[in-house]
C-alpha positions as CSV (number, residue, x, y, z in Angstrom):
1,M,287.0,-42.0,175.4
2,T,288.4,-40.3,172.5
3,V,289.7,-42.3,169.5
4,P,291.9,-41.5,167.8
5,E,292.3,-42.4,163.4
6,T,294.1,-45.7,163.8
7,P,293.8,-49.4,162.2
8,A,291.3,-51.0,163.5
9,A,292.5,-54.3,166.2
10,T,292.4,-57.9,164.5
11,A,289.5,-59.3,163.8
12,S,287.8,-61.6,166.5
13,P,287.2,-65.5,164.9
14,D,283.4,-65.4,166.1
15,P,281.4,-62.2,164.9
16,A,278.7,-61.5,167.9
17,S,282.0,-62.4,170.6
18,P,282.1,-58.6,172.2
19,V,284.8,-56.1,172.0
20,S,285.1,-54.8,176.0
21,P,286.0,-50.9,175.5
22,A,289.7,-49.5,176.3
23,G,292.2,-46.8,176.2
24,P,293.4,-45.8,172.8
25,A,296.9,-47.8,174.0
26,G,294.5,-50.7,175.0
27,P,294.2,-54.4,173.5
28,A,290.6,-56.1,172.3
29,L,289.7,-57.9,174.7
30,R,287.3,-60.5,173.2
31,G,285.2,-63.2,174.9
32,P,282.2,-66.0,174.7
33,V,278.9,-64.8,172.7
34,P,277.1,-63.8,174.8
35,T,274.3,-65.7,176.4
36,G,272.7,-62.7,179.2
37,V,270.8,-60.9,176.7
38,P,266.8,-59.8,177.4
39,G,264.6,-61.7,175.4
40,G,267.3,-64.2,173.9
41,S,270.6,-64.8,172.7
42,A,273.1,-62.0,171.1
43,T,272.8,-64.2,168.3
44,S,268.7,-64.9,168.4
45,V,269.0,-61.3,168.3
46,V,271.9,-60.4,165.6
47,R,270.7,-62.9,163.4
48,P,266.6,-63.9,162.8
49,E,265.3,-66.2,160.9
50,G,263.9,-64.7,156.8
51,P,264.2,-64.3,153.7
52,W,267.5,-63.2,154.0
53,A,271.2,-65.4,154.4
54,H,273.9,-64.0,157.3
55,R,276.9,-64.4,156.6
56,D,280.2,-62.5,157.9
57,V,283.6,-60.8,155.4
58,A,286.4,-59.2,156.8
59,A,287.8,-55.2,156.1
60,N,289.4,-53.0,157.4
61,G,291.1,-55.4,159.4
62,A,287.4,-56.0,161.4
63,R,284.7,-58.5,161.0
64,F,281.4,-57.4,160.0
65,H,278.6,-59.4,159.7
66,I,276.2,-58.7,156.6
67,A,272.1,-60.2,155.7
68,E,272.1,-60.3,152.0
69,M,268.5,-60.9,149.4
70,G,268.6,-61.2,145.7
71,E,270.9,-60.7,142.6
72,G,272.2,-58.0,140.2
73,P,274.3,-54.7,141.0
74,L,274.8,-54.2,145.0
75,V,273.0,-51.6,146.7
76,L,274.9,-52.0,150.4
77,L,272.4,-50.3,153.5
78,L,273.7,-48.3,156.5
79,H,271.1,-48.4,159.5
80,G,272.0,-45.4,162.0
81,F,271.5,-45.3,165.7
82,P,270.1,-46.5,167.9
83,Q,269.5,-50.1,165.4
84,F,271.2,-52.7,163.5
85,W,271.2,-54.0,160.3
86,W,267.4,-55.3,161.1
87,T,266.1,-51.7,159.9
88,W,265.9,-52.7,156.4
89,R,264.1,-55.8,156.8
90,H,261.7,-54.5,154.5
91,Q,263.8,-53.0,152.3
92,L,266.0,-56.8,151.6
93,P,263.0,-58.4,150.2
94,A,262.1,-55.1,147.5
95,L,265.3,-54.7,146.9
96,A,266.0,-58.3,146.1
97,E,262.9,-59.0,143.5
98,A,263.6,-55.7,142.1
99,G,267.1,-56.8,140.4
100,F,269.6,-55.7,143.0
101,R,272.0,-57.7,145.3
102,A,270.5,-56.2,148.5
103,V,273.5,-56.2,151.7
104,A,272.8,-54.8,155.2
105,M,275.4,-54.7,157.2
106,D,276.5,-54.2,160.8
107,L,278.6,-51.3,161.6
108,R,281.5,-51.7,163.5
109,G,280.6,-52.1,167.3
110,V,277.1,-53.2,166.3
111,G,274.6,-56.1,165.8
112,G,277.0,-59.0,165.0
113,S,279.9,-56.9,163.7
114,D,283.2,-57.5,165.3
115,R,283.7,-54.5,168.8
116,T,286.8,-53.1,168.4
117,P,288.5,-51.0,170.7
118,R,289.3,-48.1,168.3
119,G,288.6,-47.2,164.9
120,Y,284.8,-45.2,165.3
121,D,285.8,-41.1,163.4
122,P,284.1,-41.7,160.1
123,A,286.7,-42.0,157.9
124,N,287.7,-44.9,159.1
125,L,283.3,-46.4,159.2
126,A,284.0,-45.3,155.9
127,L,286.6,-47.8,155.1
128,D,284.9,-50.1,156.4
129,I,281.6,-49.1,154.2
130,T,283.6,-49.2,150.9
131,G,285.7,-52.4,152.1
132,V,282.4,-54.3,152.7
133,I,282.0,-53.7,148.7
134,R,285.6,-55.2,148.3
135,S,285.0,-57.9,150.0
136,L,282.1,-58.6,148.3
137,G,283.6,-59.3,145.2
138,E,281.7,-55.8,143.5
139,P,283.4,-52.9,141.3
140,D,281.0,-50.4,143.1
141,A,277.1,-50.2,145.2
142,A,274.7,-47.2,145.4
143,L,275.0,-46.6,148.9
144,V,271.5,-46.0,150.8
145,G,272.7,-45.2,154.5
146,H,270.0,-44.0,157.1
147,D,271.2,-41.4,160.4
148,L,274.8,-42.0,161.3
149,G,274.6,-44.2,157.9
150,G,273.4,-42.0,156.2
151,Y,276.8,-39.1,157.1
152,L,278.7,-42.4,156.6
153,A,277.9,-43.3,152.9
154,W,278.4,-38.8,152.5
155,T,281.6,-39.4,153.1
156,A,282.1,-43.2,151.6
157,A,281.2,-41.5,148.2
158,V,283.4,-38.3,148.7
159,M,286.2,-41.0,149.7
160,R,285.9,-43.3,147.6
161,P,284.2,-41.9,144.4
162,K,285.4,-44.8,142.1
163,L,283.6,-47.6,144.4
164,V,279.9,-45.9,144.5
165,R,278.0,-45.9,141.8
166,R,274.6,-44.0,143.7
167,L,274.8,-42.5,147.1
168,A,271.1,-42.3,149.0
169,V,270.4,-40.6,152.1
170,S,267.7,-39.8,154.3
171,S,267.2,-38.6,157.7
172,M,270.6,-37.1,157.2
173,P,272.3,-34.1,155.9
174,H,275.6,-34.0,154.2
175,P,278.4,-34.3,156.8
176,R,279.3,-29.9,156.1
177,R,275.8,-29.2,156.8
178,W,275.2,-31.2,160.1
179,R,278.6,-29.5,161.7
180,S,276.9,-26.2,160.7
181,A,274.2,-26.3,161.5
182,M,274.6,-28.4,164.8
183,L,277.0,-25.2,165.9
184,A,275.1,-22.5,164.2
185,D,271.2,-23.2,164.8
186,P,269.8,-22.9,168.3
187,K,267.1,-25.3,167.5
188,Q,268.5,-28.0,165.6
189,S,271.2,-28.6,168.8
190,S,268.4,-28.8,170.8
191,A,266.5,-31.9,169.1
192,G,270.5,-32.9,168.9
193,S,270.5,-32.8,172.3
194,H,271.2,-36.6,172.7
195,I,274.7,-35.3,170.2
196,W,275.9,-33.5,173.6
197,G,274.8,-35.5,175.9
198,F,276.6,-39.0,174.2
199,Q,279.8,-36.1,175.0
200,R,280.0,-37.4,179.0
201,P,282.0,-40.7,180.0
202,W,279.6,-44.0,180.3
203,I,277.3,-42.7,182.4
204,P,275.3,-42.5,178.6
205,E,276.2,-46.0,178.4
206,R,274.5,-47.2,181.5
207,R,271.6,-45.2,181.1
208,L,271.1,-46.7,176.9
209,V,271.3,-50.2,179.0
210,A,269.2,-49.8,182.0
211,D,266.2,-51.4,182.5
212,D,266.9,-53.5,179.4
213,A,267.4,-50.4,177.3
214,A,264.6,-48.9,178.4
215,L,265.8,-45.4,177.1
216,V,266.3,-46.7,173.1
217,G,262.7,-48.3,173.5
218,R,261.6,-44.3,174.4
219,L,263.9,-42.9,171.9
220,V,262.5,-44.9,168.7
221,R,259.1,-43.9,169.5
222,E,259.7,-39.7,170.9
223,W,261.4,-40.3,167.0
224,S,259.0,-42.0,165.4
225,G,255.8,-39.6,163.7
226,P,252.2,-40.4,164.4
227,G,252.6,-43.8,162.8
228,Q,254.3,-45.6,165.9
229,P,256.4,-48.4,165.6
230,E,255.5,-52.5,166.7
231,D,256.8,-53.8,169.7
232,E,258.4,-56.6,168.5
233,A,260.5,-53.8,167.1
234,V,261.3,-52.5,169.5
235,D,262.1,-54.8,171.7
236,T,264.2,-55.5,169.0
237,Y,266.1,-52.6,169.7
238,R,266.2,-52.7,173.4
239,R,267.8,-56.4,172.9
240,A,270.3,-55.4,170.1
241,M,271.0,-52.6,172.1
242,T,271.6,-54.6,175.7
243,I,274.7,-56.7,173.8
244,P,277.8,-56.4,176.0
245,S,279.8,-52.9,174.6
246,T,277.6,-52.2,172.2
247,A,276.6,-49.2,173.8
248,H,279.2,-47.9,174.1
249,C,280.4,-48.3,170.4
250,S,277.5,-47.0,169.2
251,I,278.1,-43.9,171.2
252,E,282.1,-43.5,170.0
253,P,281.5,-41.9,166.4
254,Y,279.2,-39.2,168.2
255,R,281.5,-37.9,170.2
256,W,283.9,-38.0,167.4
257,M,281.8,-35.4,165.6
258,V,281.7,-33.8,168.4
259,R,285.3,-33.8,170.2
260,S,287.3,-33.2,166.5
261,M,285.2,-29.9,166.1
262,A,288.2,-27.9,167.1
263,R,290.6,-30.4,166.8
264,P,293.3,-30.7,163.6
265,D,291.8,-34.0,162.4
266,G,287.8,-32.8,162.8
267,I,289.3,-29.6,160.8
268,Q,291.1,-31.2,158.0
269,F,287.9,-34.0,157.3
270,N,285.7,-31.3,157.5
271,R,287.7,-29.1,154.9
272,R,287.5,-32.9,153.0
273,M,284.4,-33.5,152.3
274,K,284.2,-30.3,150.3
275,R,285.0,-32.6,147.7
276,P,281.6,-32.8,145.9
277,V,279.8,-35.8,145.2
278,R,280.2,-36.5,141.6
279,V,277.2,-39.7,141.6
280,P,273.2,-39.3,141.8
281,T,271.4,-38.8,144.8
282,L,268.7,-39.0,146.4
283,H,268.1,-37.6,149.7
284,L,265.3,-38.8,151.9
285,H,263.5,-36.9,154.8
286,G,260.6,-36.8,157.0
287,S,258.4,-33.7,157.2
288,L,258.1,-34.7,161.4
289,D,261.7,-35.5,161.6
290,P,262.0,-34.5,165.7
291,V,266.2,-34.9,165.0
292,M,267.1,-33.9,162.3
293,R,265.0,-31.4,161.7
294,T,264.1,-30.5,157.4
295,R,265.4,-26.5,157.3
296,S,269.0,-28.7,158.3
297,A,268.8,-31.3,155.7
298,A,267.7,-29.6,152.8
299,G,270.0,-27.7,150.6
300,S,273.0,-30.7,151.4
301,G,273.0,-30.6,147.0
302,E,275.3,-27.3,147.6
303,Y,277.9,-30.3,147.9
304,V,276.5,-32.6,144.9
305,E,277.6,-32.2,141.4
306,A,275.6,-34.8,140.2
307,P,271.7,-35.8,139.3
308,Y,270.3,-34.9,142.9
309,R,266.6,-35.4,144.2
310,W,264.5,-34.7,147.3
311,R,261.7,-36.1,148.1
312,L,260.1,-34.8,152.0
313,F,257.8,-37.5,153.2
314,D,254.5,-35.5,154.9
315,G,253.6,-36.9,158.3
316,L,256.5,-39.4,158.7
317,G,259.3,-38.8,161.6
318,H,263.4,-39.7,161.7
319,F,262.8,-43.9,160.0
320,P,260.8,-43.2,156.8
321,H,261.3,-46.8,155.9
322,E,260.4,-48.7,159.1
323,E,256.8,-45.8,158.9
324,D,256.1,-46.3,155.5
325,P,258.4,-49.1,154.6
326,V,256.0,-48.9,150.5
327,A,256.5,-46.1,150.5
328,F,259.9,-45.4,151.0
329,S,260.6,-48.6,149.2
330,T,259.1,-47.4,145.7
331,E,260.8,-44.6,145.7
332,L,264.3,-46.4,146.6
333,V,264.0,-48.7,143.8
334,N,261.9,-46.6,141.1
335,W,265.0,-43.6,141.7
336,L,267.4,-46.9,141.5
337,K,266.0,-47.8,138.7
338,D,266.1,-44.8,136.1
339,P,269.1,-44.5,133.5
340,E,268.9,-41.4,134.4
341,P,267.7,-39.1,137.7
342,D,266.9,-36.0,137.3
343,R,268.2,-33.3,139.5
């Protein structure tokens, strides 16, 4: 299903309420909090207890779940696929201890945020992010994005530069680099084969949730480096994916990214992303990332007219912030606190 670039539906009263997938003109069908999630209710999965505080904020016509810790300049953390805010559980306390207000949000359609029938193009998802910054009462934020969250962080920095103080991206090249690599590099196209597979209708959703989302567990393990994730973490991502409508909403951004390539909206977005990023940028990548090749990610600095720092983590895969959280958090905090990050 191709989702047009239109405003999101009205936010649901309960942030964990699912919205059934609908066509472009279909209504947002909201129901009670699902209870059939393996291993516990949806609320217990996406709002686990910890040193953080959970709450919901309204932005861009939807309601978003956030987990936050600390006080100070805002650092907004954006997760990728197939995860939700919990992927930043190690960075939240590290950032809070370093003197930042650390906030991890669930993207539209994932975790505890609203599941809307449309609005999954990168321009609208970036407006979700900048809208959350405003809803938190902050003048700007340092954006930290991984995978899809990184793609959207790049986009937000171009679309709303006044709201982005700094930019840190992990495991994702600049959107224009991503597009050219997927189209021109056979090895990158093969590494991102799951994205091509997402273009089929409904079959990918069914595969993602089959056998209690066993595929999610396999992807997380296969995409990680030698330091495999703990079973608890894998089980948490599997349970989160089985919340109704999550699989569909998780796939929709990737459908837009591919199907729009030859459409006017996609061509316009690609042209728009020619605008340079004018804030200090930290680019983080795992040397063993099997999903996004180092060659594809490297070179994104050509789109940055500001201090740009490239950091390659040896021996890590697609999830460096989880595979070696201490090294990742240390690199991030040191860069955020550096008043003059070098090029």
